[in-house]
Backbone as ProteinMPNN parsed JSONL, in Angstrom:
{"seq_chain_A": "MKLSWITDIHLNFMELSGRKVFYQNILKTNVSAVLISGDIAEAPTASEMLIEMAQHIDKQIYFVLGNHDYYHGNVVTVRKEITVLC", "coords_chain_A": {"N_chain_A": [[-18.949, -19.179, -6.961], [-17.612, -17.851, -4.069], [-16.895, -14.796, -2.597], [-14.833, -12.759, -0.502], [-15.002, -9.518, 0.571], [-12.939, -7.05, 1.647], [-11.804, -4.097, 3.279], [-9.662, -1.309, 4.025], [-7.993, -2.485, 6.023], [-5.577, -2.185, 7.363], [-3.311, -3.761, 8.34], [-0.778, -3.481, 9.489], [-1.093, -2.255, 11.92], [-1.862, -4.132, 13.681], [-1.068, -6.736, 15.989], [0.776, -9.789, 15.409], [-0.644, -12.007, 16.436], [-3.294, -11.079, 16.459], [-3.649, -10.647, 13.731], [-3.511, -13.279, 12.836], [-5.861, -14.35, 13.911], [-7.673, -12.818, 12.448], [-7.128, -13.802, 9.848], [-7.933, -16.454, 10.199], [-10.649, -16.057, 10.624], [-11.408, -15.207, 8.099], [-10.977, -17.584, 6.676], [-12.933, -19.207, 7.838], [-15.218, -18.441, 6.539], [-15.317, -19.807, 4.221], [-14.572, -18.885, 1.629], [-13.786, -18.402, -1.871], [-11.972, -16.594, -2.839], [-10.299, -13.488, -2.007], [-11.063, -10.066, -1.928], [-9.526, -6.976, -1.785], [-9.971, -3.659, -1.066], [-8.02, -1.508, -0.826], [-5.758, 0.244, 1.458], [-4.1, -1.648, 2.896], [-1.72, -1.878, 4.382], [0.864, 0.266, 5.702], [3.43, 1.646, 3.562], [6.144, 0.573, 4.2], [5.573, -2.031, 5.087], [3.652, -3.181, 3.467], [3.976, -5.102, 1.322], [4.993, -7.263, 2.785], [2.836, -7.804, 4.508], [0.877, -8.63, 2.672], [2.072, -10.953, 1.663], [2.204, -12.481, 4.002], [-0.564, -12.739, 4.57], [-1.401, -14.203, 2.321], [-0.012, -16.596, 2.737], [-1.271, -17.543, 5.034], [-4.014, -17.755, 4.416], [-4.183, -19.029, 1.978], [-5.556, -18.524, -0.461], [-6.732, -16.975, -3.506], [-5.846, -13.581, -3.808], [-7.086, -10.529, -4.563], [-6.469, -7.158, -5.199], [-6.476, -3.57, -4.755], [-4.397, -0.77, -4.288], [-4.523, 1.536, -1.598], [-4.575, 4.949, -0.345], [-3.158, 4.921, 2.106], [-1.414, 2.832, 1.78], [0.789, 3.876, 0.625], [1.929, 5.529, 2.482], [4.766, 6.667, 4.29], [6.52, 5.929, 2.334], [7.156, 5.887, -1.195], [5.422, 6.516, -4.258], [6.54, 5.341, -6.615], [8.395, 3.413, -5.644], [6.743, 1.757, -4.033], [4.899, 0.798, -5.944], [6.681, -0.64, -7.602], [7.596, -2.66, -5.818], [5.186, -3.988, -5.242], [4.416, -4.81, -7.774], [6.436, -6.661, -8.388], [5.867, -8.503, -6.416], [3.376, -9.446, -7.225]], "CA_chain_A": [[-17.749, -18.631, -6.341], [-17.903, -16.988, -2.928], [-15.807, -13.845, -2.395], [-14.822, -11.921, 0.691], [-14.55, -8.165, 0.241], [-12.476, -6.35, 2.838], [-11.188, -2.816, 2.955], [-9.087, -0.527, 5.13], [-7.666, -3.434, 7.086], [-4.431, -1.631, 8.097], [-2.729, -4.887, 9.075], [0.439, -3.111, 10.221], [-1.44, -1.78, 13.253], [-2.257, -5.283, 14.484], [-0.036, -7.705, 16.356], [0.677, -11.025, 14.644], [-1.713, -12.854, 16.974], [-4.552, -10.523, 15.982], [-3.732, -10.909, 12.292], [-3.822, -14.697, 12.659], [-7.294, -14.49, 14.177], [-8.325, -12.229, 11.282], [-6.997, -14.758, 8.742], [-8.78, -17.603, 10.514], [-12.033, -15.645, 10.398], [-11.618, -15.24, 6.65], [-11.078, -18.994, 6.286], [-14.201, -19.752, 8.327], [-16.307, -18.077, 5.629], [-15.235, -20.708, 3.061], [-14.547, -18.115, 0.388], [-12.88, -18.85, -2.934], [-10.957, -15.562, -3.041], [-10.45, -12.284, -1.193], [-10.913, -8.789, -2.608], [-9.157, -5.922, -0.839], [-10.07, -2.361, -1.734], [-7.123, -0.468, -0.338], [-5.275, 0.432, 2.824], [-3.67, -2.943, 3.429], [-0.725, -1.531, 5.404], [1.696, 1.365, 5.23], [4.417, 1.238, 2.558], [7.249, -0.298, 4.615], [5.165, -3.413, 5.373], [2.534, -3.602, 2.609], [4.308, -6.373, 0.669], [5.118, -8.275, 3.846], [1.495, -8.156, 4.989], [0.208, -9.402, 1.623], [2.696, -12.281, 1.654], [1.744, -13.164, 5.219], [-1.968, -13.1, 4.392], [-1.465, -15.269, 1.307], [0.455, -17.83, 3.361], [-2.222, -18.012, 6.04], [-5.343, -18.102, 3.914], [-4.006, -19.882, 0.8], [-6.62, -18.191, -1.413], [-6.398, -15.863, -4.395], [-6.077, -12.263, -3.235], [-7.141, -9.462, -5.552], [-6.45, -5.924, -4.422], [-5.991, -2.281, -5.235], [-3.745, -0.043, -3.211], [-5.181, 2.759, -1.131], [-3.635, 6.021, -0.019], [-2.299, 4.562, 3.241], [-0.396, 1.879, 1.33], [1.946, 4.662, 0.184], [2.478, 6.297, 3.606], [6.141, 6.36, 4.685], [7.179, 5.393, 1.15], [6.831, 6.721, -2.336], [4.593, 5.814, -5.234], [7.361, 4.534, -7.525], [8.94, 2.266, -4.911], [5.646, 0.862, -3.641], [4.394, 0.122, -7.142], [7.677, -1.629, -8.026], [7.56, -3.794, -4.882], [3.918, -4.709, -5.392], [4.464, -5.447, -9.089], [7.296, -7.843, -8.238], [5.123, -9.449, -5.578], [2.279, -10.043, -8.0]], "C_chain_A": [[-18.185, -17.663, -5.24], [-16.673, -16.116, -2.663], [-15.958, -13.122, -1.064], [-14.259, -10.568, 0.282], [-14.193, -7.457, 1.534], [-11.788, -5.06, 2.409], [-10.65, -2.156, 4.216], [-8.699, -1.406, 6.319], [-6.434, -3.036, 7.895], [-3.737, -2.681, 8.966], [-1.499, -4.518, 9.894], [0.146, -2.572, 11.618], [-1.865, -2.899, 14.19], [-1.031, -6.131, 14.829], [-0.254, -8.978, 15.538], [-0.469, -11.909, 15.141], [-3.087, -12.368, 16.506], [-4.745, -10.755, 14.491], [-4.077, -12.366, 12.033], [-5.295, -14.976, 12.918], [-8.087, -13.953, 12.984], [-8.285, -13.199, 10.101], [-7.878, -15.985, 8.97], [-10.261, -17.274, 10.29], [-12.363, -15.6, 8.912], [-11.817, -16.686, 6.201], [-12.411, -19.618, 6.704], [-15.364, -19.452, 7.391], [-16.328, -18.941, 4.38], [-15.292, -19.976, 1.726], [-13.575, -18.731, -0.606], [-11.72, -17.883, -3.121], [-11.296, -14.358, -2.17], [-10.206, -11.062, -2.07], [-10.594, -7.736, -1.558], [-9.186, -4.593, -1.588], [-9.31, -1.28, -0.969], [-6.834, -0.468, 1.148], [-4.994, -0.887, 3.524], [-2.721, -2.719, 4.601], [0.055, -0.336, 4.887], [2.852, 0.812, 4.402], [5.521, 0.306, 3.065], [6.866, -1.763, 4.839], [4.067, -3.941, 4.448], [2.811, -4.95, 1.939], [4.36, -7.513, 1.676], [3.748, -8.742, 4.332], [0.727, -8.964, 3.938], [0.765, -10.819, 1.543], [2.205, -13.094, 2.847], [0.299, -13.624, 5.053], [-2.108, -14.262, 3.421], [-1.038, -16.607, 1.907], [-0.561, -18.402, 4.342], [-3.567, -18.424, 5.461], [-5.3, -18.993, 2.681], [-5.178, -19.753, -0.183], [-6.099, -17.101, -2.344], [-6.734, -14.558, -3.686], [-6.002, -11.25, -4.372], [-7.219, -8.145, -4.777], [-6.108, -4.713, -5.274], [-5.349, -1.611, -4.032], [-4.552, 1.195, -2.86], [-4.135, 3.795, -0.757], [-2.695, 5.647, 1.122], [-1.212, 3.567, 2.852], [0.863, 2.578, 0.823], [2.583, 5.463, 1.323], [3.858, 5.769, 3.995], [6.912, 5.671, 3.556], [6.956, 6.36, 0.012], [6.158, 5.865, -3.404], [5.42, 4.878, -6.11], [7.854, 3.276, -6.829], [7.844, 1.267, -4.544], [5.124, 0.103, -4.852], [5.378, -0.93, -7.654], [7.622, -2.862, -7.129], [6.305, -4.638, -5.079], [3.886, -5.436, -6.749], [5.309, -6.714, -9.044], [6.564, -8.915, -7.448], [4.047, -10.18, -6.377], [2.805, -10.998, -9.047]], "O_chain_A": [[-19.015, -16.78, -5.457], [-15.559, -16.62, -2.523], [-17.066, -12.907, -0.574], [-13.17, -10.485, -0.285], [-15.038, -7.283, 2.412], [-11.258, -4.963, 1.303], [-11.121, -2.414, 5.324], [-9.032, -1.109, 7.466], [-6.265, -3.513, 9.017], [-3.597, -2.505, 10.176], [-1.205, -5.176, 10.892], [1.066, -2.447, 12.427], [-2.189, -2.654, 15.352], [-0.084, -6.223, 14.048], [-1.353, -9.212, 15.033], [-1.187, -12.497, 14.332], [-3.952, -13.185, 16.19], [-5.856, -11.024, 14.035], [-4.846, -12.669, 11.121], [-5.908, -15.769, 12.203], [-9.066, -14.568, 12.561], [-9.296, -13.396, 9.427], [-8.497, -16.492, 8.034], [-11.027, -18.116, 9.823], [-13.483, -15.923, 8.514], [-12.731, -16.975, 5.428], [-12.95, -20.465, 5.992], [-16.388, -20.132, 7.442], [-17.244, -18.832, 3.564], [-15.985, -20.406, 0.804], [-12.668, -19.476, -0.237], [-10.623, -18.284, -3.51], [-12.411, -14.222, -1.668], [-9.26, -11.028, -2.857], [-11.301, -7.613, -0.558], [-8.517, -4.423, -2.608], [-9.881, -0.281, -0.531], [-7.535, -1.072, 1.96], [-5.555, -1.201, 4.574], [-2.895, -3.296, 5.675], [-0.095, 0.033, 3.722], [3.208, -0.359, 4.532], [5.81, -0.687, 2.396], [7.727, -2.642, 4.791], [3.598, -5.062, 4.644], [1.967, -5.845, 1.985], [3.829, -8.596, 1.433], [3.53, -9.935, 4.542], [-0.002, -9.892, 4.291], [0.011, -11.777, 1.373], [1.837, -14.26, 2.705], [-0.027, -14.77, 5.363], [-2.858, -15.203, 3.681], [-1.642, -17.638, 1.612], [-0.691, -19.62, 4.46], [-4.197, -19.352, 5.968], [-6.293, -19.65, 2.367], [-5.713, -20.751, -0.666], [-5.146, -16.393, -2.016], [-7.777, -14.441, -3.042], [-4.983, -11.133, -5.052], [-7.962, -8.043, -3.801], [-5.534, -4.824, -6.357], [-5.729, -1.869, -2.89], [-5.18, 1.814, -3.719], [-2.936, 3.532, -0.848], [-1.526, 6.032, 1.093], [-0.19, 3.473, 3.533], [1.89, 1.932, 0.617], [3.667, 6.02, 1.148], [4.081, 4.559, 4.021], [7.851, 4.916, 3.81], [6.606, 7.52, 0.23], [6.316, 4.644, -3.435], [5.028, 3.73, -6.321], [7.737, 2.181, -7.378], [8.012, 0.062, -4.73], [4.929, -1.111, -4.786], [4.959, -2.001, -8.093], [7.605, -3.988, -7.625], [6.37, -5.867, -5.08], [3.38, -6.554, -6.842], [4.921, -7.736, -9.611], [6.638, -10.098, -7.778], [3.844, -11.383, -6.215], [2.023, -11.591, -9.791]]}, "name": "protein", "num_of_chains": 1, "seq": "MKLSWITDIHLNFMELSGRKVFYQNILKTNVSAVLISGDIAEAPTASEMLIEMAQHIDKQIYFVLGNHDYYHGNVVTVRKEITVLC"}
């Protein structure tokens, strides 16, 4: 099994075209799954960014949330949204 480990990707600061290039680069590595160790996006878009990534790479995504994933939100709400997503 080949894994890709990424961290602090802050996808909400990238335009969609840049995110698509990022997803394509992940696919080029022929990984089985992706591990993300925090700071996926800020709270208002964290779920959206994870859904988008999953749709583009069609691989298992394992992650933990980082401090930036709660920015502009609150811990309870973010955890509920992410739990539903998972």
